[in-house]
DRENDO-1510 file (C-alpha; in Angstrom, 1 decimal, always signed):
<recs>
REC; n; res; u; v; w
REC; 1; UNK; -0.1; +0.2; +0.1 .
REC; 2; UNK; +1.0; +3.6; -0.9 .
REC; 3; UNK; +0.2; +6.1; +2.2 .
REC; 4; UNK; +1.0; +9.4; +1.5 .
REC; 5; UNK; +1.6; +11.1; +5.0 .
REC; 6; UNK; +1.0; +15.1; +5.0 .
REC; 7; UNK; +1.9; +17.1; +8.2 .
REC; 8; UNK; +0.7; +20.6; +7.9 .
REC; 9; UNK; +2.0; +23.6; +10.3 .
REC; 10; UNK; +0.4; +27.0; +10.1 .
REC; 11; UNK; +2.9; +28.1; +6.9 .
REC; 12; UNK; +4.5; +24.7; +6.5 .
REC; 13; UNK; +3.6; +21.4; +5.0 .
REC; 14; UNK; +6.1; +18.4; +4.9 .
REC; 15; UNK; +4.8; +15.0; +2.7 .
REC; 16; UNK; +6.4; +12.1; +2.5 .
REC; 17; UNK; +5.3; +8.8; +0.3 .
REC; 18; UNK; +5.8; +5.8; +2.0 .
REC; 19; UNK; +5.7; +2.2; +0.3 .
REC; 20; UNK; +4.0; +0.2; +3.8 .
REC; 21; UNK; +4.4; -3.2; +2.5 .
REC; 22; UNK; +8.1; -2.5; +3.3 .
REC; 23; UNK; +7.9; +0.8; +4.8 .
REC; 24; UNK; +10.6; +1.8; +2.1 .
REC; 25; UNK; +10.2; +6.2; +1.6 .
REC; 26; UNK; +9.6; +7.2; -2.4 .
REC; 27; UNK; +10.2; +10.9; -1.9 .
REC; 28; UNK; +9.4; +13.4; +1.1 .
REC; 29; UNK; +9.8; +17.1; +1.5 .
REC; 30; UNK; +7.9; +20.0; +2.7 .
REC; 31; UNK; +7.1; +23.4; +1.6 .
REC; 32; UNK; +7.9; +26.9; +3.8 .
REC; 33; UNK; +6.9; +30.4; +4.1 .
REC; 34; UNK; +3.2; +29.1; +2.9 .
REC; 35; UNK; +0.8; +32.4; +2.3 .
REC; 36; UNK; +4.2; +34.6; +0.6 .
REC; 37; UNK; +5.4; +35.3; -2.4 .
REC; 38; UNK; +8.6; +33.8; -0.8 .
REC; 39; UNK; +7.9; +30.5; -0.4 .
REC; 40; UNK; +10.5; +27.2; -0.5 .
REC; 41; UNK; +9.6; +23.7; -2.0 .
REC; 42; UNK; +11.8; +20.8; -0.8 .
REC; 43; UNK; +11.3; +18.2; -3.1 .
REC; 44; UNK; +14.2; +14.7; -2.5 .
REC; 45; UNK; +13.3; +11.4; -4.3 .
REC; 46; UNK; +14.9; +8.1; -2.8 .
REC; 47; UNK; +15.5; +7.2; -6.4 .
REC; 48; UNK; +16.3; +10.7; -7.9 .
REC; 49; UNK; +18.0; +13.8; -7.4 .
REC; 50; UNK; +17.1; +16.2; -4.8 .
REC; 51; UNK; +15.5; +19.9; -5.9 .
REC; 52; UNK; +14.3; +22.8; -4.1 .
REC; 53; UNK; +13.0; +26.5; -5.6 .
REC; 54; UNK; +11.9; +29.0; -4.9 .
REC; 55; UNK; +7.8; +30.0; -5.5 .
REC; 56; UNK; +5.4; +31.6; -5.1 .
REC; 57; UNK; +2.8; +29.4; -2.2 .
REC; 58; UNK; -0.1; +31.6; -1.3 .
REC; 59; UNK; -2.4; +28.7; +0.6 .
REC; 60; UNK; -2.2; +24.8; +1.8 .
REC; 61; UNK; -4.2; +24.6; -1.5 .
REC; 62; UNK; -1.5; +25.1; -3.6 .
REC; 63; UNK; +1.0; +23.4; -1.8 .
REC; 64; UNK; -0.7; +20.1; -2.4 .
REC; 65; UNK; -1.4; +21.2; -6.1 .
REC; 66; UNK; +2.7; +21.4; -6.3 .
REC; 67; UNK; +2.8; +18.3; -5.0 .
REC; 68; UNK; +0.6; +16.5; -6.4 .
REC; 69; UNK; +2.0; +17.4; -9.6 .
REC; 70; UNK; +5.7; +17.0; -9.0 .
REC; 71; UNK; +5.0; +13.4; -7.6 .
REC; 72; UNK; +3.3; +12.2; -11.0 .
REC; 73; UNK; +6.0; +14.5; -13.5 .
REC; 74; UNK; +7.4; +12.5; -16.5 .
REC; 75; UNK; +10.9; +13.6; -14.6 .
REC; 76; UNK; +10.7; +14.0; -11.2 .
REC; 77; UNK; +7.4; +12.2; -10.4 .
REC; 78; UNK; +7.9; +8.8; -8.3 .
REC; 79; UNK; +4.2; +7.4; -9.6 .
REC; 80; UNK; +2.8; +7.5; -13.0 .
REC; 81; UNK; -0.6; +8.4; -11.5 .
REC; 82; UNK; -2.2; +9.4; -8.5 .
REC; 83; UNK; -4.5; +6.6; -8.7 .
REC; 84; UNK; -1.4; +4.6; -7.0 .
REC; 85; UNK; -1.6; +6.1; -3.9 .
REC; 86; UNK; -3.8; +4.3; -2.1 .
REC; 87; UNK; -4.5; +6.5; +0.8 .
REC; 88; UNK; -3.3; +10.0; +2.5 .
REC; 89; UNK; -2.4; +10.0; +6.3 .
REC; 90; UNK; -3.3; +13.4; +8.1 .
REC; 91; UNK; -1.5; +14.4; +11.1 .
REC; 92; UNK; -3.6; +15.8; +13.6 .
REC; 93; UNK; -2.9; +17.6; +16.4 .
REC; 94; UNK; -6.2; +17.2; +18.5 .
REC; 95; UNK; -8.5; +14.5; +18.5 .
REC; 96; UNK; -10.1; +15.7; +22.5 .
REC; 97; UNK; -11.9; +11.9; +23.5 .
REC; 98; UNK; -13.8; +11.5; +20.5 .
REC; 99; UNK; -10.8; +9.8; +18.8 .
REC; 100; UNK; -8.6; +7.1; +20.6 .
REC; 101; UNK; -6.9; +5.8; +16.6 .
REC; 102; UNK; -6.7; +6.9; +13.4 .
REC; 103; UNK; -9.9; +7.0; +11.4 .
REC; 104; UNK; -11.3; +6.9; +7.6 .
REC; 105; UNK; -12.4; +11.1; +7.4 .
REC; 106; UNK; -16.0; +11.1; +6.8 .
REC; 107; UNK; -18.1; +14.0; +7.1 .
REC; 108; UNK; -19.1; +13.3; +10.1 .
REC; 109; UNK; -15.3; +12.5; +11.3 .
REC; 110; UNK; -14.6; +16.6; +9.9 .
REC; 111; UNK; -17.2; +17.8; +12.0 .
REC; 112; UNK; -16.0; +16.2; +15.3 .
REC; 113; UNK; -12.3; +17.8; +14.4 .
REC; 114; UNK; -13.6; +21.2; +13.6 .
REC; 115; UNK; -15.3; +20.7; +17.1 .
REC; 116; UNK; -11.8; +19.9; +18.8 .
REC; 117; UNK; -10.7; +23.3; +17.2 .
REC; 118; UNK; -11.6; +24.9; +20.0 .
REC; 119; UNK; -9.0; +23.1; +22.4 .
REC; 120; UNK; -6.7; +23.4; +19.5 .
REC; 121; UNK; -6.8; +26.9; +18.0 .
REC; 122; UNK; -3.5; +26.9; +16.2 .
REC; 123; UNK; -3.5; +23.5; +15.0 .
REC; 124; UNK; -6.2; +21.9; +14.0 .
REC; 125; UNK; -7.9; +24.5; +11.4 .
REC; 126; UNK; -5.0; +24.1; +9.9 .
REC; 127; UNK; -5.1; +20.5; +9.6 .
REC; 128; UNK; -8.3; +20.7; +7.7 .
REC; 129; UNK; -7.2; +23.0; +5.6 .
REC; 130; UNK; -4.8; +19.9; +4.8 .
REC; 131; UNK; -7.4; +17.7; +4.7 .
REC; 132; UNK; -9.4; +19.4; +2.5 .
REC; 133; UNK; -6.7; +20.8; -0.2 .
REC; 134; UNK; -6.0; +16.9; -0.8 .
REC; 135; UNK; -9.4; +15.6; -0.8 .
REC; 136; UNK; -9.6; +18.4; -3.9 .
REC; 137; UNK; -6.9; +17.5; -5.9 .
REC; 138; UNK; -7.3; +13.9; -4.9 .
REC; 139; UNK; -10.7; +13.2; -4.6 .
REC; 140; UNK; -11.2; +9.6; -5.0 .
REC; 141; UNK; -8.0; +8.6; -2.5 .
REC; 142; UNK; -9.1; +7.4; +1.1 .
REC; 143; UNK; -8.2; +10.5; +3.6 .
REC; 144; UNK; -7.6; +8.7; +7.2 .
REC; 145; UNK; -6.9; +11.4; +10.3 .
REC; 146; UNK; -3.9; +10.4; +12.6 .
REC; 147; UNK; -4.1; +12.3; +16.0 .
REC; 148; UNK; -1.6; +13.6; +18.8 .
REC; 149; UNK; -3.7; +12.5; +21.3 .
REC; 150; UNK; -5.1; +9.3; +20.5 .
REC; 151; UNK; -2.5; +7.4; +21.7 .
REC; 152; UNK; -2.8; +9.1; +25.2 .
REC; 153; UNK; -7.0; +8.3; +25.6 .
REC; 154; UNK; -5.8; +4.7; +27.0 .
REC; 155; UNK; -4.8; +6.4; +30.1 .
REC; 156; UNK; -6.8; +6.0; +33.5 .
REC; 157; UNK; -9.7; +8.4; +34.9 .
REC; 158; UNK; -7.4; +8.5; +37.4 .
REC; 159; UNK; -4.0; +9.8; +35.4 .
REC; 160; UNK; -6.7; +12.5; +33.1 .
REC; 161; UNK; -8.6; +14.2; +35.4 .
REC; 162; UNK; -7.6; +17.2; +37.2 .
REC; 163; UNK; -8.5; +18.7; +40.5 .
REC; 164; UNK; -10.5; +20.9; +40.1 .
REC; 165; UNK; -14.8; +20.6; +39.7 .
REC; 166; UNK; -16.3; +17.9; +37.6 .
REC; 167; UNK; -18.3; +19.8; +35.7 .
REC; 168; UNK; -15.4; +21.4; +34.4 .
REC; 169; UNK; -15.0; +18.2; +32.4 .
REC; 170; UNK; -18.6; +17.0; +32.3 .
REC; 171; UNK; -19.5; +20.6; +30.1 .
REC; 172; UNK; -16.0; +21.9; +28.8 .
REC; 173; UNK; -14.0; +18.6; +28.4 .
REC; 174; UNK; -10.7; +20.0; +30.7 .
REC; 175; UNK; -9.0; +16.9; +31.6 .
REC; 176; UNK; -5.5; +15.3; +30.4 .
REC; 177; UNK; -5.0; +14.7; +26.7 .
REC; 178; UNK; -1.0; +14.5; +26.3 .
REC; 179; UNK; +0.2; +15.0; +23.4 .
REC; 180; UNK; +3.3; +13.8; +21.1 .
REC; 181; UNK; +1.1; +10.9; +20.6 .
REC; 182; UNK; +2.5; +9.2; +17.3 .
REC; 183; UNK; +6.6; +9.4; +18.7 .
REC; 184; UNK; +5.3; +8.0; +22.1 .
REC; 185; UNK; +3.7; +5.2; +20.2 .
REC; 186; UNK; +6.3; +4.4; +17.9 .
REC; 187; UNK; +9.4; +4.7; +20.0 .
REC; 188; UNK; +7.5; +2.2; +22.7 .
REC; 189; UNK; +7.0; -0.4; +19.8 .
REC; 190; UNK; +10.8; +0.1; +18.5 .
REC; 191; UNK; +11.9; +0.1; +22.0 .
REC; 192; UNK; +10.2; -3.6; +22.7 .
REC; 193; UNK; +12.0; -4.7; +20.0 .
REC; 194; UNK; +15.3; -4.0; +20.9 .
REC; 195; UNK; +14.2; -5.4; +24.6 .
REC; 196; UNK; +13.2; -8.3; +22.2 .
REC; 197; UNK; +9.9; -8.6; +24.7 .
REC; 198; UNK; +6.3; -8.3; +23.0 .
REC; 199; UNK; +5.6; -4.8; +24.0 .
REC; 200; UNK; +2.7; -6.3; +25.6 .
REC; 201; UNK; +5.0; -7.6; +28.5 .
REC; 202; UNK; +7.1; -4.6; +28.6 .
REC; 203; UNK; +7.0; -1.4; +30.8 .
REC; 204; UNK; +8.6; +1.7; +29.1 .
REC; 205; UNK; +8.9; +5.7; +29.6 .
REC; 206; UNK; +9.4; +7.4; +26.7 .
REC; 207; UNK; +11.8; +10.9; +26.5 .
REC; 208; UNK; +10.3; +13.2; +23.7 .
REC; 209; UNK; +13.0; +15.6; +24.0 .
REC; 210; UNK; +13.1; +18.5; +22.1 .
REC; 211; UNK; +12.0; +22.2; +21.9 .
REC; 212; UNK; +8.9; +20.4; +23.6 .
REC; 213; UNK; +9.1; +17.8; +25.4 .
REC; 214; UNK; +6.8; +15.3; +26.9 .
REC; 215; UNK; +7.2; +12.3; +28.6 .
REC; 216; UNK; +4.9; +9.2; +28.8 .
REC; 217; UNK; +4.5; +5.5; +30.4 .
REC; 218; UNK; +3.9; +3.0; +28.3 .
REC; 219; UNK; +3.0; -0.1; +29.7 .
REC; 220; UNK; +1.4; -3.2; +27.9 .
REC; 221; UNK; +2.0; -0.8; +24.8 .
REC; 222; UNK; -0.4; +1.7; +26.0 .
REC; 223; UNK; +0.1; +5.0; +27.4 .
REC; 224; UNK; -1.1; +5.3; +31.1 .
REC; 225; UNK; +0.1; +8.6; +32.2 .
REC; 226; UNK; +2.0; +11.4; +30.3 .
REC; 227; UNK; +3.5; +15.1; +31.2 .
REC; 228; UNK; +1.8; +17.5; +28.8 .
REC; 229; UNK; -1.6; +17.9; +30.2 .
REC; 230; UNK; -5.1; +20.0; +29.0 .
REC; 231; UNK; -2.5; +21.7; +26.5 .
REC; 232; UNK; +1.4; +21.5; +25.7 .
REC; 233; UNK; +2.6; +23.8; +28.0 .
REC; 234; UNK; +1.9; +21.5; +31.1 .
REC; 235; UNK; +4.5; +19.2; +32.1 .
REC; 236; UNK; +8.5; +19.3; +32.0 .
REC; 237; UNK; +10.0; +23.3; +31.3 .
REC; 238; UNK; +10.6; +23.5; +27.2 .
REC; 239; UNK; +12.3; +25.4; +24.8 .
REC; 240; UNK; +10.2; +28.7; +25.4 .
REC; 241; UNK; +7.7; +27.0; +27.9 .
REC; 242; UNK; +7.4; +26.8; +31.2 .
REC; 243; UNK; +5.8; +23.4; +32.2 .
REC; 244; UNK; +3.8; +23.1; +34.9 .
REC; 245; UNK; +4.1; +25.6; +37.6 .
REC; 246; UNK; +1.4; +27.0; +40.2 .
REC; 247; UNK; -1.6; +28.5; +38.5 .
REC; 248; UNK; -1.5; +31.3; +41.1 .
REC; 249; UNK; +1.7; +32.5; +39.5 .
REC; 250; UNK; -0.2; +34.0; +36.8 .
REC; 251; UNK; -2.4; +35.6; +38.7 .
REC; 252; UNK; +0.6; +37.2; +41.3 .
REC; 253; UNK; +2.7; +38.5; +37.7 .
REC; 254; UNK; +0.0; +40.1; +36.5 .
REC; 255; UNK; -0.8; +41.9; +39.3 .
REC; 256; UNK; +2.5; +42.6; +40.0 .
REC; 257; UNK; +4.3; +43.5; +36.9 .
REC; 258; UNK; +0.7; +45.1; +35.1 .
REC; 259; UNK; +0.2; +42.6; +32.7 .
REC; 260; UNK; -3.0; +41.1; +31.0 .
REC; 261; UNK; -3.7; +37.6; +31.1 .
REC; 262; UNK; -2.8; +36.8; +27.7 .
REC; 263; UNK; +0.3; +38.8; +28.6 .
REC; 264; UNK; +1.5; +36.2; +31.3 .
REC; 265; UNK; +0.6; +33.6; +28.6 .
REC; 266; UNK; +2.9; +34.6; +26.4 .
REC; 267; UNK; +5.6; +34.7; +28.5 .
REC; 268; UNK; +5.3; +31.3; +29.7 .
REC; 269; UNK; +4.7; +29.7; +25.9 .
REC; 270; UNK; +7.4; +32.0; +24.4 .
REC; 271; UNK; +9.8; +33.5; +26.8 .
REC; 272; UNK; +10.0; +30.6; +30.1 .
REC; 273; UNK; +11.6; +27.5; +29.6 .
REC; 274; UNK; +15.3; +27.0; +29.5 .
REC; 275; UNK; +15.3; +30.8; +27.5 .
REC; 276; UNK; +14.0; +32.1; +30.8 .
REC; 277; UNK; +16.1; +30.3; +32.8 .
REC; 278; UNK; +19.0; +30.7; +31.2 .
REC; 279; UNK; +18.4; +34.3; +31.7 .
REC; 280; UNK; +17.5; +34.8; +27.7 .
REC; 281; UNK; +20.4; +32.8; +26.6 .
REC; 282; UNK; +19.1; +30.8; +24.1 .
REC; 283; UNK; +16.2; +27.8; +23.8 .
REC; 284; UNK; +18.6; +25.6; +21.9 .
REC; 285; UNK; +20.1; +22.9; +24.1 .
REC; 286; UNK; +23.1; +23.1; +21.1 .
REC; 287; UNK; +24.1; +26.9; +22.3 .
REC; 288; UNK; +23.7; +25.6; +25.7 .
REC; 289; UNK; +25.6; +23.0; +25.8 .
REC; 290; UNK; +28.6; +24.7; +24.5 .
REC; 291; UNK; +28.0; +27.2; +27.0 .
REC; 292; UNK; +27.6; +24.2; +29.5 .
REC; 293; UNK; +30.9; +23.2; +28.8 .
REC; 294; UNK; +32.4; +26.5; +28.8 .
REC; 295; UNK; +31.6; +26.8; +32.4 .
REC; 296; UNK; +28.5; +30.0; +32.2 .
REC; 297; UNK; +26.3; +28.9; +34.5 .
REC; 298; UNK; +22.9; +30.4; +33.0 .
REC; 299; UNK; +23.3; +27.7; +30.8 .
REC; 300; UNK; +23.9; +25.2; +33.6 .
REC; 301; UNK; +21.3; +26.4; +35.1 .
REC; 302; UNK; +18.2; +25.7; +32.9 .
REC; 303; UNK; +20.1; +22.6; +31.3 .
REC; 304; UNK; +20.2; +21.3; +35.2 .
REC; 305; UNK; +16.5; +22.0; +35.8 .
REC; 306; UNK; +15.2; +20.1; +32.4 .
REC; 307; UNK; +17.3; +17.1; +33.9 .
REC; 308; UNK; +15.8; +17.8; +36.9 .
REC; 309; UNK; +12.3; +17.8; +36.4 .
REC; 310; UNK; +12.5; +14.9; +33.4 .
REC; 311; UNK; +13.9; +12.7; +36.7 .
REC; 312; UNK; +11.1; +13.5; +38.6 .
REC; 313; UNK; +8.5; +12.3; +36.1 .
REC; 314; UNK; +10.7; +8.6; +35.1 .
REC; 315; UNK; +10.4; +8.0; +38.9 .
REC; 316; UNK; +6.7; +8.8; +39.2 .
REC; 317; UNK; +6.5; +6.3; +36.5 .
REC; 318; UNK; +8.0; +4.1; +37.6 .
REC; 319; UNK; +6.0; +4.1; +41.1 .
REC; 320; UNK; +2.7; +4.3; +38.6 .
REC; 321; UNK; +4.0; +1.0; +36.3 .
REC; 322; UNK; +5.2; -0.9; +39.5 .
REC; 323; UNK; +9.1; -0.6; +37.5 .
REC; 324; UNK; +10.5; +0.2; +34.5 .
REC; 325; UNK; +12.0; -2.0; +31.7 .
REC; 326; UNK; +13.1; +0.6; +29.2 .
REC; 327; UNK; +13.3; +4.4; +29.1 .
REC; 328; UNK; +13.8; +5.7; +25.5 .
REC; 329; UNK; +15.4; +9.0; +24.7 .
REC; 330; UNK; +14.0; +10.5; +21.2 .
REC; 331; UNK; +13.3; +13.4; +19.3 .
REC; 332; UNK; +15.7; +16.3; +18.9 .
REC; 333; UNK; +17.1; +16.9; +21.8 .
REC; 334; UNK; +16.8; +13.2; +23.4 .
REC; 335; UNK; +18.4; +11.3; +19.9 .
REC; 336; UNK; +21.5; +14.4; +19.9 .
REC; 337; UNK; +22.3; +16.1; +23.3 .
REC; 338; UNK; +25.0; +13.7; +24.7 .
REC; 339; UNK; +24.6; +16.1; +27.6 .
REC; 340; UNK; +21.0; +16.3; +28.5 .
REC; 341; UNK; +21.3; +11.7; +28.4 .
REC; 342; UNK; +24.1; +12.3; +30.9 .
REC; 343; UNK; +22.7; +15.0; +33.4 .
REC; 344; UNK; +19.4; +12.4; +33.5 .
REC; 345; UNK; +21.2; +9.3; +33.9 .
REC; 346; UNK; +23.4; +10.1; +36.5 .
REC; 347; UNK; +20.5; +11.4; +38.2 .
REC; 348; UNK; +18.5; +7.8; +38.1 .
REC; 349; UNK; +21.1; +5.9; +39.2 .
REC; 350; UNK; +19.8; +5.4; +42.5 .
REC; 351; UNK; +16.9; +2.9; +40.2 .
REC; 352; UNK; +19.6; +0.6; +39.2 .
REC; 353; UNK; +20.7; +2.5; +35.8 .
REC; 354; UNK; +24.3; +2.0; +35.4 .
REC; 355; UNK; +25.0; +4.8; +32.5 .
REC; 356; UNK; +27.9; +3.8; +29.6 .
REC; 357; UNK; +29.5; +7.3; +29.2 .
REC; 358; UNK; +31.6; +6.3; +26.2 .
REC; 359; UNK; +28.5; +5.1; +23.9 .
REC; 360; UNK; +26.5; +8.1; +25.2 .
REC; 361; UNK; +28.9; +10.0; +23.5 .
REC; 362; UNK; +28.9; +8.8; +20.6 .
REC; 363; UNK; +25.9; +7.8; +20.0 .
REC; 364; UNK; +23.9; +8.3; +16.2 .
REC; 365; UNK; +21.0; +7.0; +15.6 .
REC; 366; UNK; +19.8; +3.9; +17.0 .
REC; 367; UNK; +22.0; +2.9; +20.7 .
REC; 368; UNK; +22.3; +1.3; +24.0 .
REC; 369; UNK; +23.7; +3.8; +26.5 .
REC; 370; UNK; +23.1; +2.1; +29.7 .
REC; 371; UNK; +25.8; -0.4; +31.2 .
REC; 372; UNK; +25.6; -4.2; +30.7 .
REC; 373; UNK; +24.4; -4.3; +34.5 .
REC; 374; UNK; +21.9; -1.8; +34.9 .
REC; 375; UNK; +18.6; -3.1; +35.9 .
REC; 376; UNK; +16.8; -0.7; +33.4 .
REC; 377; UNK; +17.9; -1.0; +29.9 .
REC; 378; UNK; +18.7; +2.7; +28.6 .
REC; 379; UNK; +18.2; +3.6; +24.7 .
REC; 380; UNK; +18.6; +6.5; +21.9 .
REC; 381; UNK; +15.8; +5.7; +19.5 .
REC; 382; UNK; +15.2; +7.9; +16.5 .
REC; 383; UNK; +11.3; +8.5; +16.4 .
REC; 384; UNK; +9.8; +8.9; +13.0 .
REC; 385; UNK; +6.1; +10.4; +13.4 .
REC; 386; UNK; +5.5; +9.5; +9.3 .
REC; 387; UNK; +6.1; +6.2; +9.7 .
REC; 388; UNK; +3.4; +6.1; +12.5 .
REC; 389; UNK; +1.0; +7.5; +10.6 .
REC; 390; UNK; +1.5; +5.2; +7.7 .
REC; 391; UNK; +1.4; +2.1; +10.1 .
REC; 392; UNK; -1.8; +3.9; +11.4 .
REC; 393; UNK; -3.3; +4.3; +7.9 .
REC; 394; UNK; -3.0; +0.6; +7.2 .
REC; 395; UNK; -4.4; +0.0; +10.4 .
REC; 396; UNK; -7.6; +1.5; +9.6 .
REC; 397; UNK; -8.1; +0.7; +6.3 .
REC; 398; UNK; -7.4; -3.3; +6.8 .
REC; 399; UNK; -9.9; -2.6; +9.7 .
REC; 400; UNK; -12.8; -1.5; +7.8 .
REC; 401; UNK; -12.9; -4.2; +5.1 .
</recs>
């Protein structure tokens, strides 16, 4: 089955065409600066020459129009006809509590996604644009939606409810949803393979550490808790996001700094986290690592706080799951920052984790960075959200047969 995976951002569109029978990628690429006459298109076939060009891309409809043209072009194409594409898988950020798995995008499903837009007003409307654009140019192709939130729908009530009046959950759907679900699911499955155990028999903590960061407790292949909450602001501090804080801080800052609620929320989302704790030095772990090695106290403060926060979640998930078989680091920072992994692993030595510093320093791609006598295996596992979407598309279509 050939599956075209579409991931729409507010001014971008990433794509990948995958042959799911052997999980090979036929072509990948992206559109940047959508909505501008200075848009940028990158097209990279696995067999053939990469090309990129600057081109006006007024909207997502035009991006999809350009894409389908490139896919079938006699010179650049990887299919002779769009009929060779069996399905399109769309990344959708928020499925609320309505979607616990990927679904075929019927009119009713699209209406439910529209209702979830109030929970993700920046993301879901753009995701819907991508769906409608593909429907326009590929009207005979099955469309499937995969949700960032669906993997976490297996959390028990005691994990997803907040300690606020229950009516806010019943009436307004205020609860923990969690995000990065496709990444956590993919990485947990890959980690189970590394353990050489059926995933149903595993207890895994997946650490998706990037500019956005979330930690998940995955027991028997199902998410039973995760650090992000009602929104992606909750949990561990991130590049520019504060993570979880005392709610009274919002009121306090608004009062003492004479700021509006929106201004304080902007601070928590865009000026906090590593950026804020490093005294505005940087939100990028690469920059902070360079300064950490030099002894910069601002960088040291920020990265130690990040490691501490992640350690607390790992420890709590050890208790929640009754033990841990493996910890997996993934995403931009988790896969590439030897320093963040080192700071975390040193803190969890009391759980029986031994750490192979040389392997950690040299890790590129999949690697085991724990020592041979470690009671918990620690891995670096590159994430692949697009492959996760493609797998979910196949499962969804097969389930309908």
